[in-house]
Rosetta silent file (secondary structure, phi, psi, omega in degrees, C-alpha in Angstrom):
SEQUENCE: MDKSQLEAIAREITACKKCPLYKTATNPVPGNGSPHAEMMFLGEAPGYWEDQKGIPFCGAAGKLLDELLFSVGLDREKVFVANVLKHRPPENRDPLPEEMEACREFLDRQIRIIQPKVIITLGRFSMAKFWPLGKISRDHGIGRTVEYEGRKFILIPMFHPAAALRASDVEQKLREDFKKIPAEIKRLEKIMNGVMGEKTMSVEERKEEQLTLV
SCORE:     score description
SCORE:     0.000 S_00000001
   1 L     0.000  -40.194  172.390  160.565  -94.970  -10.139 S_00000001
   2 H   -55.820  -46.256 -176.880  157.443  -92.862   -9.626 S_00000001
   3 H   -63.281  -41.560  172.710  155.986  -95.239   -7.339 S_00000001
   4 H   -58.463  -44.175  177.347  159.126  -95.441   -5.198 S_00000001
   5 H   -57.406  -52.222 -177.995  159.193  -91.641   -4.983 S_00000001
   6 H   -55.744  -41.020 -178.097  155.665  -91.521   -3.781 S_00000001
   7 H   -68.333  -33.978  176.355  156.414  -94.233   -1.322 S_00000001
   8 H   -71.194  -30.414 -178.989  159.426  -92.219    0.056 S_00000001
   9 H   -78.546  -35.633  176.811  157.232  -89.026    0.536 S_00000001
  10 H   -61.575  -33.041  178.174  154.654  -91.321    2.405 S_00000001
  11 H   -62.584  -49.141 -177.729  157.569  -92.527    4.691 S_00000001
  12 H   -61.979  -38.371  179.333  158.477  -88.828    5.361 S_00000001
  13 H   -66.279  -36.989  178.086  154.906  -87.964    6.115 S_00000001
  14 H   -59.268  -41.312 -179.972  154.714  -90.807    8.664 S_00000001
  15 L   -91.036   12.481 -166.322  157.671  -89.306   10.438 S_00000001
  16 L   -79.699  140.960  176.912  156.627  -85.690   10.024 S_00000001
  17 L  -138.065   33.205 -178.507  156.476  -83.516   13.083 S_00000001
  18 L   -63.716  -35.849 -177.064  156.289  -80.040   11.304 S_00000001
  19 L  -132.191  169.208  176.912  152.984  -79.223   13.044 S_00000001
  20 L   -67.495  -13.672 -173.198  151.148  -80.552   16.126 S_00000001
  21 H   -55.311  -31.063 -177.620  148.635  -82.594   14.213 S_00000001
  22 H   -64.627  -17.037  175.667  150.768  -85.697   14.392 S_00000001
  23 H   -69.545  -42.209 -177.881  150.182  -85.678   18.156 S_00000001
  24 H   -99.294  -11.431  177.755  146.392  -86.174   17.873 S_00000001
  25 L   -75.803  149.792  176.521  146.219  -88.172   14.693 S_00000001
  26 L   -84.500  -49.981 -176.349  145.991  -91.959   14.603 S_00000001
  27 L  -141.702  148.403  171.004  147.607  -92.550   11.231 S_00000001
  28 L   -71.697  153.471  175.630  149.029  -90.219    8.487 S_00000001
  29 L  -129.473   85.128 -170.286  147.166  -90.168    5.146 S_00000001
  30 L   -63.406  -34.303 -173.084  149.618  -89.507    2.417 S_00000001
  31 L   117.348  162.154  176.458  147.163  -90.182   -0.484 S_00000001
  32 E  -154.550  169.643 -179.330  146.934  -93.164   -2.963 S_00000001
  33 E   129.179 -167.584  179.737  146.350  -94.185   -6.437 S_00000001
  34 L   -69.628  136.531  166.872  148.271  -94.377   -9.697 S_00000001
  35 L   -64.112  -20.837 -177.025  151.735  -92.674   -9.904 S_00000001
  36 L  -109.605   20.030  179.134  150.866  -92.155  -13.530 S_00000001
  37 L   -55.499  138.638  171.428  147.462  -90.572  -12.978 S_00000001
  38 L   -93.148  -12.319  175.459  146.335  -87.913  -15.491 S_00000001
  39 E  -136.536  137.947  173.171  143.834  -86.649  -12.875 S_00000001
  40 E  -114.604  141.685  175.085  144.249  -85.813   -9.213 S_00000001
  41 E  -114.085  122.910 -171.797  141.467  -85.328   -6.737 S_00000001
  42 E  -120.779  109.069 -177.920  142.333  -83.204   -3.833 S_00000001
  43 E   -91.415 -168.433  179.313  140.411  -82.883   -0.544 S_00000001
  44 L   -97.288  -51.872  178.413  141.147  -80.817    2.530 S_00000001
  45 L  -158.895  158.362 -178.202  141.938  -83.091    5.343 S_00000001
  46 L   -66.285  141.694  173.980  141.469  -86.676    6.617 S_00000001
  47 L   -97.127 -160.285 -173.135  138.217  -87.309    8.406 S_00000001
  48 H   -65.759  -46.677  178.264  137.634  -90.049   11.066 S_00000001
  49 H   -68.487  -34.157  179.538  137.774  -93.097    8.937 S_00000001
  50 H   -71.172  -29.180  175.116  140.705  -91.880    6.894 S_00000001
  51 H   -69.049  -38.419  178.198  142.498  -91.239   10.149 S_00000001
  52 H   -69.388  -43.422 -173.047  141.714  -94.808   11.355 S_00000001
  53 H  -100.237  -13.188  179.899  142.766  -96.459    8.178 S_00000001
  54 L    74.768   17.201  179.248  145.420  -94.153    6.752 S_00000001
  55 L  -122.475  143.471 -175.446  143.556  -94.007    3.353 S_00000001
  56 L   -82.680  149.387  173.406  142.004  -90.957    1.895 S_00000001
  57 L    55.508   52.644  175.119  138.276  -90.822    1.201 S_00000001
  58 L  -110.770   -0.767  173.578  137.362  -94.222    2.745 S_00000001
  59 L  -100.655 -146.177 -168.480  134.277  -93.279    4.822 S_00000001
  60 H   -67.086  -42.626  177.390  130.935  -92.100    3.789 S_00000001
  61 H   -62.963  -31.318  175.549  132.314  -89.140    1.709 S_00000001
  62 H   -71.128  -32.996  176.631  134.736  -91.691   -0.046 S_00000001
  63 H   -63.963  -42.753  176.923  131.740  -93.891   -0.906 S_00000001
  64 H   -68.825  -32.776  173.559  130.078  -90.944   -2.625 S_00000001
  65 H   -66.016  -39.458  175.454  133.306  -90.052   -4.341 S_00000001
  66 H   -53.267  -51.278  175.274  133.630  -93.557   -5.544 S_00000001
  67 H   -55.986  -45.566  179.047  129.958  -93.372   -6.943 S_00000001
  68 H   -58.408  -45.490 -175.732  130.809  -89.966   -8.626 S_00000001
  69 H   -63.361  -49.233 -178.746  133.886  -91.405  -10.313 S_00000001
  70 H   -60.679  -32.434 -179.492  131.937  -94.372  -11.528 S_00000001
  71 H   -66.698  -22.280  177.010  129.261  -92.130  -12.966 S_00000001
  72 L  -114.332   20.887  178.902  131.632  -90.637  -15.336 S_00000001
  73 L    60.812   35.050  173.575  133.557  -93.735  -16.124 S_00000001
  74 L   -94.762  139.633  172.475  136.589  -93.015  -13.968 S_00000001
  75 L  -103.568  127.172 -177.338  138.451  -95.775  -12.153 S_00000001
  76 H   -64.580  -28.536  170.815  139.700  -94.758   -8.712 S_00000001
  77 H   -71.384   -7.268  174.341  142.877  -96.865   -9.189 S_00000001
  78 H  -110.495   11.099  165.837  143.780  -94.871  -12.236 S_00000001
  79 L  -119.567  173.110  178.183  143.582  -91.553  -10.403 S_00000001
  80 E  -116.392  130.004 -178.920  145.384  -90.184   -7.576 S_00000001
  81 E  -116.890  128.792 -177.687  143.478  -89.084   -4.425 S_00000001
  82 E  -147.608 -175.776 -178.369  145.017  -87.001   -1.604 S_00000001
  83 E  -131.697  153.418  169.723  144.311  -84.232    0.918 S_00000001
  84 L   -61.507  -44.743  172.289  145.990  -80.820    1.426 S_00000001
  85 L   -91.974  150.834  173.916  146.688  -81.990    5.023 S_00000001
  86 L  -106.874   -0.546  175.227  148.091  -85.324    5.685 S_00000001
  87 L  -126.142  151.937 -179.944  147.029  -85.658    9.369 S_00000001
  88 L   -80.994  129.234 -178.965  143.454  -85.196   10.643 S_00000001
  89 L   -72.710  144.046 -177.719  142.751  -82.023   12.468 S_00000001
  90 H   -58.074  128.882  176.267  140.948  -82.620   15.868 S_00000001
  91 H    68.762   17.086  176.776  137.279  -82.906   15.608 S_00000001
  92 H    58.758   29.558  176.180  137.475  -82.389   11.688 S_00000001
  93 L   -67.096  169.303  175.934  137.908  -78.666   12.133 S_00000001
  94 L   -59.010  142.952  171.880  139.108  -76.556    9.258 S_00000001
  95 L   -58.330  145.734  177.801  142.782  -76.590    8.374 S_00000001
  96 L   -94.739  159.632 -177.284  144.815  -73.780    9.849 S_00000001
  97 H   -59.891  -39.417 -179.618  147.133  -71.772    7.488 S_00000001
  98 H   -63.861  -32.124 -179.023  150.265  -72.970    9.400 S_00000001
  99 H   -74.720  -42.323  178.820  149.139  -76.511    9.063 S_00000001
 100 H   -64.582  -40.124  177.840  148.592  -76.176    5.296 S_00000001
 101 H   -63.505  -44.900  179.304  152.046  -74.527    5.009 S_00000001
 102 H   -66.262  -26.042 -177.301  153.713  -77.492    6.866 S_00000001
 103 H   -95.823  -13.509 -172.407  152.056  -79.923    4.550 S_00000001
 104 H   -53.177  -49.171 -178.278  152.646  -77.852    1.351 S_00000001
 105 H   -52.088  -44.695 -175.922  155.933  -79.491    0.458 S_00000001
 106 H   -67.748  -41.441 -177.581  154.591  -83.030    0.447 S_00000001
 107 H   -73.081  -35.495 -178.737  151.659  -82.306   -1.806 S_00000001
 108 H   -67.209  -41.119  177.761  153.759  -80.105   -4.184 S_00000001
 109 H   -61.176  -44.794  179.108  156.298  -83.053   -4.538 S_00000001
 110 H   -61.104  -40.804  174.391  153.482  -85.415   -5.257 S_00000001
 111 H   -58.579  -45.621 -179.274  152.156  -83.146   -8.001 S_00000001
 112 H   -60.822  -41.633  179.398  155.657  -82.791   -9.585 S_00000001
 113 H   -58.800  -55.999 -171.080  156.023  -86.697   -9.502 S_00000001
 114 H   -74.490  -36.744  177.205  152.652  -87.469  -10.975 S_00000001
 115 L    58.173   55.637 -176.459  152.431  -84.518  -13.361 S_00000001
 116 L   -69.705  153.894  169.971  148.605  -84.718  -13.670 S_00000001
 117 L   -80.918  -33.143 -169.468  146.841  -82.999  -16.620 S_00000001
 118 E  -133.292  125.169  174.020  143.793  -82.320  -14.537 S_00000001
 119 E  -106.877  126.168  173.915  143.539  -81.340  -10.749 S_00000001
 120 E  -116.646  119.835 -179.010  139.899  -81.412   -9.314 S_00000001
 121 E   -96.814  139.102 -176.194  139.813  -79.895   -5.935 S_00000001
 122 E  -113.108  112.957  175.463  137.127  -80.907   -3.471 S_00000001
 123 L    96.975  159.858 -168.754  136.206  -78.109   -1.163 S_00000001
 124 H   -68.870  -35.195 -179.969  137.351  -74.533   -0.720 S_00000001
 125 H   -68.295  -30.635  167.922  140.641  -75.130    0.956 S_00000001
 126 H   -81.027  -25.116  177.715  142.118  -77.182   -1.674 S_00000001
 127 H   -69.303  -42.257 -174.046  140.704  -74.853   -4.330 S_00000001
 128 H   -64.098  -24.911 -175.270  142.467  -71.909   -2.604 S_00000001
 129 H   -60.859  -36.851 -174.706  145.868  -73.657   -2.929 S_00000001
 130 H  -111.453  -17.347  178.524  145.750  -72.937   -6.753 S_00000001
 131 L  -142.896   85.322 -171.803  143.146  -70.132   -6.936 S_00000001
 132 L   -57.308  -34.580 -171.505  143.286  -68.139   -3.634 S_00000001
 133 L  -101.398    3.984  174.151  140.526  -65.727   -4.420 S_00000001
 134 L   -63.731  151.857  172.853  138.094  -68.382   -5.953 S_00000001
 135 L  -121.184  120.746 -174.043  134.673  -68.840   -4.245 S_00000001
 136 H   -56.989  -42.052 -174.492  133.379  -72.416   -4.133 S_00000001
 137 H   -68.870  -22.677 -177.910  129.676  -71.406   -4.197 S_00000001
 138 H   -98.270  -31.554 -167.544  130.233  -69.352   -7.386 S_00000001
 139 H   -98.212  -14.416 -175.786  133.104  -71.252   -9.068 S_00000001
 140 L   -52.061  138.951  177.754  132.155  -74.906   -8.595 S_00000001
 141 L    83.026  -17.867 -171.429  132.148  -77.020  -11.745 S_00000001
 142 L   -91.109  109.572  179.505  133.736  -74.340  -13.779 S_00000001
 143 L   -89.925  164.939 -176.403  137.148  -75.379  -15.125 S_00000001
 144 E  -151.753  159.217  171.646  140.117  -73.124  -15.946 S_00000001
 145 E   -98.478  136.034 -179.167  143.647  -73.401  -16.969 S_00000001
 146 E  -125.296  171.004  175.998  146.129  -72.396  -14.169 S_00000001
 147 E  -129.787  126.664  178.027  149.864  -72.332  -13.927 S_00000001
 148 E  -135.637  125.532 -174.972  151.516  -73.754  -10.645 S_00000001
 149 L    51.842   36.146  178.093  155.202  -73.973  -10.035 S_00000001
 150 L    81.799    6.297  178.396  155.773  -73.350  -13.724 S_00000001
 151 E  -125.576  146.489 -172.465  153.574  -75.973  -15.039 S_00000001
 152 E   -99.003  146.903  172.096  150.115  -75.618  -16.670 S_00000001
 153 E  -155.110  173.848  176.314  147.143  -77.943  -15.904 S_00000001
 154 E   -96.828  135.135  177.436  143.465  -77.859  -15.878 S_00000001
 155 E  -112.084  125.569  171.893  141.642  -77.010  -12.418 S_00000001
 156 L  -126.705   98.895 -175.990  138.142  -77.863  -11.838 S_00000001
 157 L   -75.387  137.904  177.485  136.954  -76.870   -8.310 S_00000001
 158 E  -129.189  160.369  168.522  134.135  -78.955   -6.819 S_00000001
 159 L   -63.575  156.706  179.870  132.165  -79.104   -3.541 S_00000001
 160 L   -82.952  136.938  177.066  133.549  -81.617   -1.004 S_00000001
 161 H   -50.070  -41.104  178.102  131.590  -84.808   -0.857 S_00000001
 162 H   -54.400  -43.903  174.543  131.277  -84.449    2.849 S_00000001
 163 H   -59.240  -37.764 -177.618  129.339  -81.076    2.251 S_00000001
 164 H   -68.640  -28.602  176.370  127.129  -82.872   -0.283 S_00000001
 165 H   -71.443  -21.891 -177.864  126.206  -85.527    2.404 S_00000001
 166 H   -89.957  -18.755 -177.144  125.070  -82.683    4.782 S_00000001
 167 L  -143.060  117.591  178.224  122.990  -80.840    2.199 S_00000001
 168 H   -55.057  -35.358 -179.854  120.833  -82.311   -0.627 S_00000001
 169 H   -74.280  -26.361  173.875  121.190  -79.307   -2.870 S_00000001
 170 H   -73.585  -37.875  178.846  124.925  -79.460   -2.686 S_00000001
 171 H   -62.074  -43.254  175.135  124.828  -83.066   -3.490 S_00000001
 172 H   -57.013  -43.371 -178.511  122.729  -82.312   -6.577 S_00000001
 173 H   -70.924  -36.215 -178.804  125.176  -79.689   -7.730 S_00000001
 174 H   -65.901  -37.723  177.044  128.098  -81.901   -7.117 S_00000001
 175 H   -64.347  -39.003 -172.767  126.531  -84.814   -9.298 S_00000001
 176 H   -71.052  -40.692 -177.061  125.722  -82.303  -11.949 S_00000001
 177 H   -65.865  -36.444  179.265  129.401  -80.841  -11.856 S_00000001
 178 H   -62.792  -37.892 -179.897  130.951  -84.411  -12.110 S_00000001
 179 H   -59.621  -25.968 -178.486  128.812  -85.039  -15.292 S_00000001
 180 L   -82.221  -10.172 -169.230  130.534  -81.891  -16.825 S_00000001
 181 H   -57.699  -55.785 -176.501  134.025  -83.045  -16.204 S_00000001
 182 H   -59.990  -34.632  176.017  134.650  -84.717  -19.655 S_00000001
 183 H   -70.310  -32.122  179.973  133.121  -81.654  -21.529 S_00000001
 184 H   -69.180  -54.215  178.300  135.196  -79.233  -19.322 S_00000001
 185 H   -47.197  -54.401  174.898  138.349  -81.242  -19.856 S_00000001
 186 H   -62.188  -36.000  178.636  137.820  -81.091  -23.692 S_00000001
 187 H   -67.638  -41.369 -177.291  137.030  -77.443  -23.792 S_00000001
 188 H   -77.199  -30.284  173.361  140.131  -76.574  -21.815 S_00000001
 189 H   -53.656  -43.661 -175.484  142.404  -78.882  -23.836 S_00000001
 190 H   -64.310  -36.355 -177.624  141.408  -76.785  -26.858 S_00000001
 191 H   -64.489  -49.788 -179.741  142.439  -73.631  -24.919 S_00000001
 192 H   -65.863  -19.773  172.872  145.633  -75.095  -23.914 S_00000001
 193 L   -90.870   -1.221  179.195  146.385  -76.294  -27.424 S_00000001
 194 L    88.020    1.932 -174.837  145.598  -72.887  -28.795 S_00000001
 195 L   -72.708  -37.433 -179.372  142.448  -73.866  -30.542 S_00000001
 196 L  -122.640  159.115 -170.706  140.438  -71.447  -28.360 S_00000001
 197 L  -100.746  115.433  171.228  141.563  -68.197  -26.805 S_00000001
 198 L  -161.112  139.300 -173.650  141.947  -67.808  -23.096 S_00000001
 199 L   -85.291  138.564  177.187  145.087  -66.645  -21.261 S_00000001
 200 L   -84.849  116.311 -170.419  146.553  -69.229  -18.896 S_00000001
 201 E  -107.831  138.297  174.442  147.111  -67.486  -15.619 S_00000001
 202 E   -73.828  166.822  179.111  149.457  -68.208  -12.694 S_00000001
 203 H   -58.479  -46.142  178.548  148.053  -68.094   -9.131 S_00000001
 204 H   -65.007  -43.302  174.232  149.721  -64.654   -8.655 S_00000001
 205 H   -54.439  -38.220  177.762  148.334  -63.315  -11.884 S_00000001
 206 H   -70.511  -32.946 -173.075  144.850  -64.338  -10.977 S_00000001
 207 H   -72.442  -46.883 -177.852  145.193  -62.795   -7.565 S_00000001
 208 H   -54.887  -49.218  179.660  146.477  -59.467   -9.172 S_00000001
 209 H   -59.348  -45.907  179.882  143.591  -59.524  -11.701 S_00000001
 210 H   -69.263  -32.669 -178.518  140.844  -60.029   -9.064 S_00000001
 211 H   -58.395  -37.004 -176.002  142.388  -57.369   -6.797 S_00000001
 212 L   -75.948   -1.299  179.621  141.820  -54.796   -9.513 S_00000001
 213 L  -105.746   -2.303  177.082  138.156  -55.677   -9.555 S_00000001
 214 L   -72.770    0.000    0.000  137.765  -54.997   -5.817 S_00000001
């Protein structure tokens, strides 16, 4: 059932005309992986090769992601990989707010179907979906518990692999952050199970808390 539901969403994405991106994209990129994944990896938008093949993270950034997954014993077929945007923006420009809003329904439904325990965001735009006032240069690799659409899960923001390919210092940080994933999950599972104390905050609560610090 889960697989068929994800396939139905993919068909809707193929026919989607909610924003102009479908006019310039070659292929939609709904996402792929296990419908029963405990972990989701969310990027920002398809790049050139993703647009050509309709597969997320299949270019140079995808090869790096595969290497990073392997380094911590994760099988890509057992996780789910997707992007906030389902069509490539022209020239790989940043996603626009209206484009992210147009795609929001699709990603939200994918999350509801898969029900992952952990969401690892790759880049600042996917991080902002769950933690709007987070700062990737400051918060990368640091997990936290969040609530989204009434459901709690572990969020770990990371640099985008494409950014790592452009800067060796970012790549080093990304590799170090990936190595921390198992320990961060264990730490945050204790918090979620009440073994350790930390308040689980919704996106709205975190925004209000940070605004009081401005």
